[in-house]
Backbone as CSV, one residue per row, in Angstrom:
resi,resn,N_x,N_y,N_z,CA_x,CA_y,CA_z,C_x,C_y,C_z
1,MET,63.320,38.110,51.093,63.620,37.000,51.921,62.726,35.626,52.492
2,ARG,61.457,36.605,52.108,60.240,35.194,52.984,61.050,33.995,51.125
3,ARG,60.644,34.752,50.185,60.723,33.980,48.693,62.562,32.888,49.093
4,TYR,63.160,33.403,49.699,63.828,32.580,49.318,64.136,31.222,51.124
5,PHE,63.171,31.696,52.146,63.031,31.248,53.396,62.213,29.807,52.433
6,LYS,61.568,30.708,52.035,60.430,29.209,51.158,60.816,28.021,50.579
7,ILE,62.153,29.035,49.506,62.986,27.671,48.912,63.433,26.917,49.606
8,PHE,64.224,27.391,51.004,64.888,26.189,51.755,64.386,24.918,52.006
9,LEU,62.793,25.449,52.446,61.841,24.834,53.211,61.908,23.636,52.268
10,THR,61.462,24.268,50.973,61.274,23.407,49.737,62.365,22.348,49.579
11,ILE,63.810,22.439,49.379,64.757,21.546,48.885,64.657,20.583,50.986
12,LEU,64.467,21.690,51.448,64.461,20.299,53.507,63.396,19.439,53.584
13,VAL,61.923,19.560,52.349,61.498,18.974,52.315,61.887,17.642,51.037
14,ILE,62.260,18.241,49.943,62.460,16.978,48.957,63.240,16.249,49.797
15,LEU,64.617,16.522,50.776,65.873,16.406,51.030,65.350,14.976,51.996
16,ALA,64.658,15.371,52.786,63.886,14.441,53.873,62.972,13.173,53.174
17,SER,62.553,13.902,52.024,61.550,12.368,51.388,62.973,11.780,50.350
18,ARG,63.391,11.455,49.970,64.435,11.324,49.211,65.333,10.335,50.249
19,GLN,65.696,10.904,51.971,66.123,10.398,52.835,65.139,9.084,52.621
20,ILE,64.168,9.279,53.493,63.002,8.467,53.735,62.852,6.879,53.030
21,GLN,62.767,7.512,51.548,62.646,6.197,50.564,63.896,5.420,50.547
22,SER,65.272,5.686,50.646,66.083,5.237,50.746,66.430,4.514,51.759
23,SER,65.854,4.547,52.872,66.510,4.368,53.944,66.900,3.004,54.398
24,GLU,65.855,1.710,53.878,66.289,0.466,53.867,67.750,0.085,52.912
25,TRP,67.629,0.729,51.734,68.676,0.678,50.503,69.823,0.919,51.614
26,ASP,69.774,2.053,52.264,71.101,2.515,52.567,71.720,1.633,53.605
27,LYS,70.664,0.825,54.023,71.176,0.508,55.676,72.236,-0.980,55.341
28,LEU,72.324,-1.741,54.005,72.283,-2.623,53.546,74.019,-2.389,53.021
29,SER,74.686,-3.772,53.069,76.627,-3.939,52.861,76.438,-3.552,51.414
30,LYS,77.503,-3.930,50.710,77.921,-4.185,49.446,77.891,-5.370,48.925
31,GLU,77.486,-5.807,49.899,77.748,-7.705,50.253,75.929,-8.000,50.123
32,GLU,75.112,-7.210,50.545,73.815,-7.360,50.617,73.348,-7.117,49.357
33,LYS,73.880,-6.120,49.024,73.410,-5.353,47.333,73.393,-6.062,46.147
34,ALA,74.871,-6.771,46.584,75.045,-7.490,45.287,74.440,-8.619,45.236
35,LYS,73.785,-9.192,46.166,72.892,-10.461,46.640,71.665,-9.945,45.769
36,LEU,71.137,-9.144,46.369,69.979,-8.514,45.451,70.051,-8.432,43.704
37,PHE,71.240,-7.898,43.948,71.828,-7.669,41.664,71.449,-8.626,41.528
38,LYS,72.326,-10.382,42.370,71.690,-11.578,41.258,70.952,-12.040,41.026
39,GLY,69.435,-11.302,41.695,68.015,-12.016,42.544,67.455,-12.990,43.229
40,GLU,68.466,-12.590,44.203,68.737,-13.269,45.538,67.526,-12.243,46.705
41,ILE,66.895,-13.533,47.340,66.305,-12.475,48.010,66.776,-12.781,49.983
42,ILE,66.900,-11.639,50.715,67.433,-11.351,51.711,66.767,-11.464,52.580
43,TYR,67.472,-12.321,53.696,66.340,-12.222,55.061,67.426,-11.461,55.901
44,LYS,67.055,-10.401,56.960,67.734,-9.849,57.976,67.054,-9.874,59.503
45,SER,67.574,-10.025,60.201,66.902,-9.947,61.896,67.349,-8.592,62.758
46,VAL,66.365,-8.229,62.836,66.959,-6.852,63.097,66.556,-6.332,64.409
47,LYS,67.489,-6.049,65.555,67.293,-5.899,66.787,67.672,-4.571,67.145
48,THR,66.835,-4.338,67.811,66.459,-3.123,68.508,66.798,-2.606,70.356
49,ALA,66.391,-2.519,70.321,67.075,-1.660,72.720,66.519,-0.016,72.491
50,ASP,65.217,-0.199,73.526,64.331,1.015,73.776,65.306,1.451,74.962
51,ALA,64.512,2.834,75.704,65.328,3.638,76.594,65.768,2.897,77.806
52,ALA,64.953,1.889,78.105,65.035,0.978,79.129,66.100,0.108,78.799
53,GLY,66.619,-0.533,77.500,67.370,-1.303,76.925,67.082,-2.028,76.840
54,LYS,65.303,-2.878,76.454,64.632,-3.682,76.310,65.218,-4.053,74.680
55,ILE,65.243,-5.369,74.539,65.532,-5.731,73.198,64.200,-6.481,73.147
56,SER,64.298,-5.651,71.396,63.022,-6.418,70.188,63.290,-6.695,69.215
57,GLY,63.304,-7.667,68.226,63.185,-8.216,67.360,62.416,-7.651,66.311
58,CYS,63.077,-7.792,64.705,62.588,-7.664,63.452,62.669,-8.019,62.577
59,GLY,61.743,-8.823,62.082,62.240,-9.553,60.833,61.875,-8.832,59.507
60,GLN,63.099,-8.529,58.672,62.648,-7.989,57.156,62.954,-8.591,56.292
61,SER,62.713,-9.365,54.809,62.861,-10.057,53.403,62.733,-9.052,52.645
62,MET,63.498,-9.265,51.640,63.789,-7.719,50.836,63.920,-8.524,49.353
63,ALA,63.640,-8.313,48.615,63.899,-8.414,46.924,64.061,-7.768,46.197
64,LEU,64.501,-7.258,45.088,64.778,-6.137,43.754,63.488,-6.735,42.551
65,ILE,62.728,-6.233,42.338,61.451,-6.153,41.687,62.893,-5.314,40.179
66,GLN,62.120,-6.086,39.251,62.535,-5.198,37.569,61.440,-4.752,36.946
67,ALA,61.552,-3.378,37.731,59.772,-2.726,37.447,59.651,-1.396,37.989
68,PRO,59.185,-0.582,37.073,59.031,0.328,38.275,58.272,0.724,39.327
69,ILE,58.242,1.510,40.447,58.168,1.512,41.555,56.412,2.109,41.257
70,ASP,56.258,2.869,40.232,54.633,3.377,39.763,53.697,2.003,39.900
71,LYS,54.156,1.160,38.849,53.513,-0.607,38.906,53.735,-1.122,39.780
72,CYS,54.962,-1.152,40.694,54.893,-2.299,41.646,53.920,-1.742,42.613
73,TRP,53.664,-0.047,42.603,52.475,0.435,44.231,51.251,-0.813,43.112
74,GLU,50.570,0.264,41.717,49.736,-0.371,41.517,49.076,-1.770,41.403
75,ILE,50.212,-2.554,40.980,49.837,-3.667,41.809,49.767,-4.664,43.025
76,PHE,50.818,-3.838,43.532,50.638,-4.909,44.902,49.599,-3.738,45.734
77,THR,48.868,-2.560,45.989,47.687,-2.663,46.537,46.249,-2.578,45.932
78,ARG,46.291,-4.001,45.111,45.515,-4.871,44.633,44.961,-5.371,46.099
79,PHE,44.450,-5.030,47.307,44.127,-5.981,47.923,43.487,-6.952,48.223
80,ASP,42.277,-7.308,47.180,41.558,-8.034,47.082,42.306,-8.659,46.156
81,LYS,43.222,-9.329,45.547,44.018,-10.252,44.631,45.103,-10.668,45.575
82,GLN,45.159,-10.398,47.178,46.724,-10.744,47.318,46.505,-12.172,47.509
83,GLN,45.351,-13.057,47.824,45.729,-14.258,47.838,45.591,-14.931,47.285
84,GLU,45.805,-14.347,45.762,46.314,-15.524,44.466,48.026,-15.668,44.684
85,TYR,48.481,-14.647,45.529,50.045,-14.924,45.271,50.634,-14.709,46.500
86,PHE,50.154,-14.593,47.541,50.720,-14.713,49.049,50.513,-15.986,49.431
87,PRO,51.543,-16.217,50.114,52.134,-17.789,50.599,51.259,-18.034,52.035
88,ARG,50.417,-19.328,51.744,49.094,-19.544,52.977,48.178,-18.658,52.962
89,LYS,47.729,-17.609,52.406,46.957,-16.776,52.713,45.657,-17.698,51.543
90,THR,44.107,-17.514,52.078,43.365,-18.169,51.344,42.387,-17.263,50.985
91,ALA,42.419,-15.920,51.504,41.206,-15.115,51.071,41.740,-13.261,51.675
92,SER,42.186,-12.500,50.653,41.779,-11.119,50.959,41.010,-10.373,51.163
93,LEU,39.812,-9.639,51.868,38.952,-8.930,51.489,39.118,-7.903,52.035
94,VAL,38.051,-6.691,51.047,38.689,-5.387,51.350,37.195,-5.344,52.054
95,ILE,37.000,-4.687,53.541,35.696,-4.380,54.314,35.629,-2.655,53.761
96,ASP,36.514,-1.649,54.206,36.554,-0.518,53.969,38.247,-0.272,53.340
97,GLN,37.788,0.748,52.383,38.899,1.682,51.726,38.845,3.068,51.271
98,LYS,39.916,3.730,52.169,39.502,5.563,51.820,40.432,6.029,51.579
99,PRO,41.184,7.205,50.667,42.678,7.740,50.800,43.244,7.654,51.636
100,GLY,44.470,6.734,52.577,45.266,6.422,53.389,45.070,5.503,54.469
101,PHE,43.765,5.150,53.980,43.211,3.535,54.856,42.628,2.276,54.032
102,ALA,43.324,1.107,54.406,42.261,0.093,54.054,42.394,-0.622,55.184
103,LEU,40.818,-1.185,55.622,41.048,-2.703,56.561,40.579,-3.845,55.969
104,VAL,41.388,-4.693,55.539,40.998,-5.770,55.042,41.182,-7.598,55.818
105,GLN,39.992,-8.211,55.740,39.881,-9.461,56.426,40.933,-10.480,55.733
106,LYS,41.221,-11.111,56.683,42.272,-12.248,55.826,42.293,-13.521,56.398
107,LYS,42.590,-14.304,55.828,42.508,-16.014,56.643,43.448,-16.523,56.112
108,PHE,43.815,-17.597,56.335,45.847,-18.298,56.368,45.555,-19.525,56.709
109,ARG,46.105,-20.587,55.927,46.029,-22.084,56.392,47.752,-21.623,56.696
110,PHE,48.323,-22.101,58.167,49.752,-22.427,58.491,49.509,-23.849,59.116
111,TYR,50.307,-24.736,57.975,49.997,-25.885,58.431,48.637,-26.397,58.170
112,TRP,48.078,-27.348,59.796,47.206,-27.605,59.980,45.869,-27.060,60.306
113,VAL,46.514,-25.904,60.803,45.523,-24.346,61.407,44.789,-23.324,60.627
114,ASP,43.355,-23.418,60.527,43.134,-21.802,59.687,43.180,-20.264,61.109
115,ILE,43.494,-19.866,60.192,43.909,-18.238,61.066,42.829,-16.714,60.142
116,GLU,42.705,-16.452,61.106,41.522,-15.194,60.821,41.910,-14.475,61.255
117,TYR,41.946,-13.198,60.328,42.040,-11.731,61.654,41.562,-10.386,60.362
118,TRP,41.696,-9.569,60.599,41.581,-8.201,60.347,42.267,-7.023,60.448
119,ASN,43.404,-6.753,59.128,44.138,-5.807,59.054,44.121,-4.342,58.970
120,LYS,44.831,-3.449,59.536,44.403,-2.087,59.412,45.446,-1.530,58.599
121,TYR,45.137,-1.363,57.369,46.788,-0.962,56.383,46.603,0.954,56.638
122,GLN,47.737,1.525,56.841,47.992,2.710,57.120,49.091,3.130,55.490
123,ILE,48.352,3.808,54.887,48.835,3.943,53.250,49.470,5.364,53.442
124,ASP,50.677,5.198,53.160,51.422,6.275,52.559,51.900,6.122,51.039
125,GLN,50.705,7.197,50.471,51.532,6.348,48.658,52.487,7.367,48.311
126,GLN,52.764,8.025,48.873,54.105,9.414,48.509,55.040,8.885,49.145
127,ASN,55.385,7.794,49.775,56.487,7.776,50.063,56.678,5.709,50.089
128,TYR,55.081,5.241,49.082,54.726,3.964,48.994,55.079,3.309,50.147
129,ARG,54.543,3.724,50.786,54.769,2.723,52.157,53.392,1.980,53.017
130,ILE,53.550,0.966,53.693,52.238,0.475,54.412,52.193,0.103,55.393
131,ASP,52.147,0.233,56.357,52.177,0.076,57.769,50.756,-0.909,58.158
132,PHE,50.788,-2.000,58.474,49.924,-2.142,58.872,49.951,-3.268,60.175
133,SER,48.603,-3.484,60.700,48.445,-3.930,62.528,47.061,-4.237,62.791
134,ILE,46.611,-5.771,62.930,46.022,-6.487,64.131,44.339,-5.176,64.248
135,ASP,43.399,-5.442,63.770,42.513,-4.088,64.169,41.549,-4.894,65.197
136,GLN,42.325,-4.751,66.499,41.519,-5.840,67.762,40.373,-5.813,68.155
137,SER,40.034,-4.718,67.762,38.211,-4.879,67.527,37.445,-6.026,67.243
138,LYS,37.807,-6.343,66.405,37.654,-7.746,65.133,38.205,-9.215,65.153
139,PRO,37.447,-9.824,65.361,37.698,-11.392,65.965,39.134,-11.685,65.025
140,HIS,40.104,-12.498,66.281,41.629,-12.439,65.851,42.474,-13.598,65.948
141,ASP,42.664,-14.807,65.346,43.076,-15.165,65.970,44.367,-15.694,66.944
142,LEU,44.961,-14.348,65.834,46.527,-14.295,66.401,46.533,-13.085,67.640
143,LYS,47.137,-12.894,68.154,46.737,-11.704,69.550,47.169,-10.541,68.764
144,ASP,48.737,-10.682,68.243,48.786,-9.206,67.810,50.045,-9.773,66.972
145,SER,49.881,-8.235,65.713,50.796,-8.284,64.816,51.065,-7.125,64.066
146,ALA,51.824,-6.651,63.356,52.394,-5.334,63.260,53.234,-5.461,62.238
147,GLY,53.584,-4.658,61.592,54.769,-4.608,60.688,54.562,-3.796,59.411
148,PHE,55.255,-3.608,58.098,55.462,-3.053,57.642,55.749,-3.476,55.458
149,PHE,54.975,-2.701,54.615,55.118,-2.927,53.462,56.608,-1.771,53.193
150,LEU,57.122,-2.005,52.235,58.158,-0.157,51.454,58.316,-0.764,49.727
151,PHE,58.333,0.326,49.793,59.151,0.413,47.635,60.372,1.197,48.117
152,GLU,60.885,1.196,47.376,61.782,2.178,47.244,62.652,1.423,45.728
153,LYS,62.285,3.198,44.997,63.098,3.152,43.441,64.721,3.316,44.067
154,ILE,65.377,2.302,42.996,66.508,1.925,43.129,66.671,2.680,41.200
155,SER,66.135,2.461,40.137,67.038,2.752,39.023,65.057,3.387,38.351
156,PRO,65.310,3.433,37.552,63.902,3.713,36.701,63.099,2.682,36.170
157,ASP,63.572,1.122,36.512,63.074,0.246,36.320,63.546,-1.045,37.470
158,GLN,63.650,-0.272,38.416,64.482,-1.394,39.516,63.700,-1.202,41.242
159,THR,63.445,-1.715,41.494,62.378,-1.365,42.938,63.062,-2.389,44.019
160,LEU,63.403,-1.885,45.377,63.452,-2.882,46.308,62.187,-2.546,47.259
161,PHE,61.750,-3.937,47.705,60.325,-4.442,48.017,60.960,-4.265,49.283
162,THR,60.379,-4.628,50.533,60.739,-4.643,51.929,59.396,-5.280,52.424
163,TYR,59.656,-6.257,53.413,58.624,-6.551,54.275,59.036,-7.176,55.032
164,GLY,58.743,-5.739,56.445,59.228,-6.386,57.915,57.817,-6.165,58.724
165,VAL,57.866,-7.575,59.803,56.893,-7.789,60.998,58.347,-7.448,62.057
166,THR,57.509,-6.281,62.684,57.905,-5.977,63.494,57.697,-6.119,65.102
167,ARG,56.037,-6.427,65.132,55.405,-7.282,65.982,54.241,-8.491,65.588
168,LEU,54.804,-9.762,66.326,53.955,-10.858,65.991,53.832,-11.740,68.115
169,ASP,52.824,-11.773,68.069,52.256,-12.833,69.219,51.432,-13.445,68.725
170,THR,51.788,-14.665,68.491,50.790,-15.932,68.410,49.859,-15.986,69.168
171,GLY,49.992,-15.600,70.413,48.778,-16.660,71.618,49.472,-17.369,71.963
172,LEU,50.314,-17.893,71.114,50.668,-19.598,71.955,52.065,-19.362,72.685
173,SER,52.378,-20.343,73.343,53.610,-20.364,74.421,54.767,-20.668,73.739
174,LEU,55.063,-19.951,72.537,56.102,-21.297,71.701,57.403,-20.190,71.978
175,PRO,58.889,-20.775,71.661,59.613,-19.893,72.303,60.207,-18.969,71.220
176,SER,61.298,-17.795,71.232,61.268,-16.608,70.327,61.922,-17.816,69.345
177,PHE,62.952,-18.452,69.442,63.844,-19.572,68.627,63.394,-19.959,67.242
178,VAL,61.607,-20.292,67.582,60.585,-20.989,67.047,60.005,-19.987,65.896
179,GLN,59.655,-18.854,66.660,59.154,-17.572,65.955,59.959,-17.077,65.146
180,GLU,61.050,-16.896,65.214,62.494,-16.695,64.152,62.316,-17.752,63.219
181,TYR,61.988,-18.800,63.568,62.722,-19.768,62.484,61.220,-19.671,61.666
182,MET,60.195,-19.282,61.677,59.420,-19.392,60.927,58.998,-18.163,60.283
183,GLN,59.447,-17.466,61.017,59.910,-16.169,60.181,60.900,-15.900,59.270
184,LYS,61.825,-17.113,59.023,63.023,-17.215,57.912,62.397,-17.487,56.864
185,ARG,61.370,-18.586,57.078,61.157,-19.323,56.348,59.863,-18.257,55.374
186,ASP,58.936,-18.138,55.894,57.556,-17.302,55.493,58.109,-15.805,54.757
187,LEU,58.947,-14.882,55.474,58.974,-14.079,55.013,59.479,-13.781,53.509
188,PRO,60.944,-14.392,53.727,61.138,-14.817,51.998,60.310,-14.804,50.935
189,ALA,59.738,-15.710,51.945,58.288,-16.503,50.464,57.821,-15.691,50.030
190,VAL,57.046,-14.652,50.743,56.316,-13.210,50.305,56.936,-12.429,49.606
191,ALA,58.421,-12.463,49.754,58.825,-10.979,48.997,59.163,-12.193,47.582
192,GLY,59.171,-13.159,47.498,59.559,-13.602,46.030,58.165,-13.674,45.770
193,ASN,57.410,-14.226,46.068,55.839,-14.246,45.312,55.329,-12.833,44.901
194,VAL,56.193,-11.973,45.932,55.410,-10.356,45.436,56.846,-9.960,43.674
195,ARG,57.631,-10.234,43.829,58.094,-10.189,42.830,57.762,-10.938,41.553
196,LYS,57.308,-11.969,41.626,56.883,-12.836,40.776,55.790,-12.015,40.129
197,ARG,55.016,-12.215,40.744,53.120,-10.965,40.817,53.948,-9.690,39.893
198,ILE,54.489,-9.103,40.379,55.201,-7.591,39.809,55.476,-7.642,38.071
199,GLU,56.123,-8.878,38.658,57.141,-8.901,37.495,56.712,-9.847,36.366
200,SER,55.721,-10.640,36.285,54.593,-10.733,35.931,53.485,-9.800,34.838
201,GLY,53.273,-9.184,35.429,52.149,-7.379,34.917,50.916,-8.033,36.480
202,GLY,51.198,-8.326,37.023,49.793,-8.838,37.895,49.151,-9.946,37.448
203,THR,49.935,-10.767,36.435,48.795,-12.305,36.489,49.482,-13.864,36.837
204,TRP,50.413,-13.563,37.861,51.122,-14.838,37.917,50.585,-15.256,39.280
205,LYS,49.741,-16.492,39.591,49.781,-16.786,40.511,50.160,-18.289,41.469
206,LYS,50.057,-18.081,42.715,50.176,-19.498,43.554,50.401,-20.781,42.674
207,GLU,50.915,-21.915,43.126,50.031,-23.674,42.513,48.930,-23.430,43.950
208,LYS,48.389,-23.654,43.790,46.642,-24.425,44.379,47.495,-25.632,45.332
209,ASN,46.826,-25.400,46.566,47.037,-26.627,47.310,46.630,-27.734,47.184
């Protein structure tokens, strides 16, 4: 009896893992999947409501990468190389790293403004997911920011990459439509550059400004 119970639990764990890994892909419409297969990059604005009915938004960009998921993960998690291909990023310094966690100092150039902050990465290698948030104990030019990077296996040689920003507070009095406009420009640019980097085997670099 115990043996069958253990088998049953194992099956549940496997099914749950598959469901997590395919969560973003399964949310897409047939039209959105067709665009991804054509090589297009998708941007989505996801609205959610909490128990009190308060609406919050999440910007997501997605790209289909022609590479195995393990190769995508291996290249992307070279955090100290991300300034070579991330738009606007001028520095990416790994301050601390251990299994499941990394602390990375980042510098960006947004138009005429230099921005610096430290990100905490919660790394879930089993599900190919990284959740990030600003380390509030370190100097930070942004008031707050959080989000995630997710890789999902679509086929042995195709991987869906999703970049989501779930929280963004610049600390400036910017209307919400201005922040959404910035996300619509920047998030797809990140997805596109990540795809170029991975499909080149980790050698592609953005043009220097």
